[in-house]
C-alpha positions in Angstrom: 26.1 76.5 -18.8 26.5 72.8 -19.2 30.2 73.3 -18.8 29.6 75.1 -15.6 27.4 72.4 -14.2 29.9 69.8 -15.3 32.7 71.7 -13.7 30.6 72.0 -10.5 30.0 68.3 -10.4 33.7 67.5 -10.8 34.6 70.0 -8.1 32.0 68.6 -5.7 33.4 65.1 -6.5 37.0 66.2 -5.7 35.8 67.7 -2.5 34.1 64.5 -1.5 37.1 62.4 -2.4 39.5 64.7 -0.6 37.3 64.8 2.5 37.0 61.0 2.7 33.2 61.0 2.2 33.3 59.1 -1.0 35.7 56.5 0.5 33.3 56.0 3.5 30.4 55.7 1.2 32.2 53.1 -0.9 33.2 51.1 2.2 29.6 51.3 3.6 28.3 50.1 0.2 31.0 47.3 0.2 30.0 46.3 3.8 26.4 46.2 2.8 27.2 44.0 -0.2 29.3 41.7 2.0 26.5 41.5 4.6 24.0 40.8 1.9 26.3 38.0 0.5 26.7 36.5 4.0 22.9 36.5 4.5 22.5 34.9 1.1 25.1 32.3 1.9 23.4 31.6 5.3 20.1 31.2 3.5 21.7 28.8 1.0 23.2 26.7 3.8 19.8 26.7 5.6 18.0 25.7 2.5 20.5 22.9 1.9 19.9 21.7 5.5 16.2 21.7 5.2 16.0 18.4 3.3 18.3 16.9 5.9 16.1 18.2 8.7 13.0 16.9 7.0 14.6 13.5 6.5 15.8 13.4 10.1 12.4 14.5 11.4 10.7 11.8 9.2 13.2 9.2 10.5 12.5 10.2 14.1 8.8 10.0 13.5 9.1 6.5 11.9 11.3 5.3 14.8 8.7 6.5 17.2 5.9 4.8 15.3 7.9 1.5 15.2 8.5 1.7 18.9 4.8 2.2 19.5 4.0 -0.7 17.2 6.5 -2.9 19.1 4.9 -1.9 22.4 1.5 -2.8 20.9 2.8 -6.1 19.6 4.3 -7.0 22.9 1.1 -6.1 24.7 -0.9 -8.2 22.2 1.5 -11.2 22.6 1.1 -10.9 26.4 -2.7 -10.8 26.0 -2.7 -13.8 23.7 -0.5 -15.8 26.1 -2.8 -14.8 29.0 -5.8 -15.8 26.9 -4.3 -19.2 26.1 -3.1 -20.1 29.6 -6.3 -21.9 30.6 -6.3 -23.7 27.3 -2.7 -24.8 27.8 -3.5 -26.0 31.3 -6.5 -28.0 30.0 -4.3 -29.5 27.2 -1.6 -30.4 29.8 -4.3 -32.0 31.9 -5.7 -33.9 29.0 -2.2 -35.1 28.0 -1.5 -36.2 31.6 -4.8 -38.1 31.6 -3.9 -39.8 28.4 -0.5 -40.7 29.7 -2.0 -42.1 32.9 -4.6 -44.1 30.9 -1.9 -45.5 28.6 0.3 -46.3 31.6 -2.6 -48.1 33.2 -3.2 -50.0 30.0 0.4 -50.9 29.8 0.4 -52.2 33.3 -2.7 -54.3 32.6 -1.1 -55.6 29.5 2.1 -56.4 31.4 0.1 -58.2 34.0 -1.8 -60.2 31.4 1.5 -61.1 29.7 2.9 -62.2 33.0 -0.2 -64.3 33.7 0.1 -65.8 30.2 3.8 -66.5 30.7 3.0 -68.2 34.0 0.3 -70.3 32.3 2.8 -71.2 29.5 5.4 -72.0 32.2 2.9 -74.3 34.0 2.0 -75.9 30.7 5.7 -76.4 29.9 6.2 -77.9 33.3 3.3 -80.1 32.9 4.5 -81.2 29.5 8.0 -81.6 30.9 6.7 -83.7 33.8 4.7 -85.9 31.4 7.8 -86.2 29.3 9.7 -87.1 32.4 7.2 -89.8 33.2 7.4 -91.1 29.7 11.1 -90.9 29.7 11.5 -92.5 33.0 9.5 -95.4 31.6 11.9 -95.5 28.7 14.8 -95.0 31.1 16.1 -91.7 29.7 16.3 -90.0 33.0 19.1 -87.5 32.0 17.2 -85.9 29.1 14.0 -85.3 31.1 15.8 -83.3 33.8 17.1 -80.8 31.3 13.7 -80.2 29.5 12.0 -78.3 32.4 15.0 -76.0 32.8 15.0 -75.4 29.1 11.3 -74.6 29.2 11.8 -72.2 32.1 14.7 -70.4 30.3 12.6 -70.2 27.1 9.7 -68.7 29.0 11.9 -66.1 30.7 13.4 -65.1 27.4 9.9 -64.8 25.9 8.8 -62.6 28.8 11.9 -60.4 28.4 11.3 -60.0 24.7 7.6 -59.3 25.2 8.4 -56.7 28.0 10.9 -55.0 25.7 8.4 -54.9 22.9 5.7 -53.5 25.2 8.1 -50.8 26.5 9.1 -49.8 22.9 5.4 -49.7 21.9 4.5 -47.5 24.8 7.4 -45.3 24.3 6.5 -44.8 20.6 2.9 -44.0 21.7 4.0 -41.6 24.4 6.6 -39.8 22.3 4.2 -37.7 20.1 2.3 -36.7 23.3 5.6 -35.6 24.9 6.7 -33.8 21.7 3.4 -31.9 21.6 3.9 -30.8 25.2 
């Protein structure tokens, strides 16, 4: 009986092979295996892309956050500048007042120096004229005429030196204020 069943199985197999059923079944199975392999390959590629996509999405999120922070920073800077505008104006006004005060002081000092120079010049002329009188008595007329001119030249030189000194002093005082501005 086993031999009969075995013979029946073999005969049925030969019929299926000869009819092409087995070949179609094998092709169908092969196509299913190929389809399954393609799906597995696609999943593998998708899984390998997931870290890249995660990284890219994280980078995009970080870029957006940085842009938002930059906008907030610019807004904060603008607010700070707006807040300090009145203070800057006050500081500028104070510096201007200081400069005006120092300029006024400088003018007063220049005026005082000019008055001092005039007094010294008058004193020098008086001394020169007293020398002239003394020398005319001693008959050295030529020497006395050159002394008042020398005194005048010396006085002018002193005025120029003092004026330069005052200008340099004022410039050194005003320079820090201008640098702060």
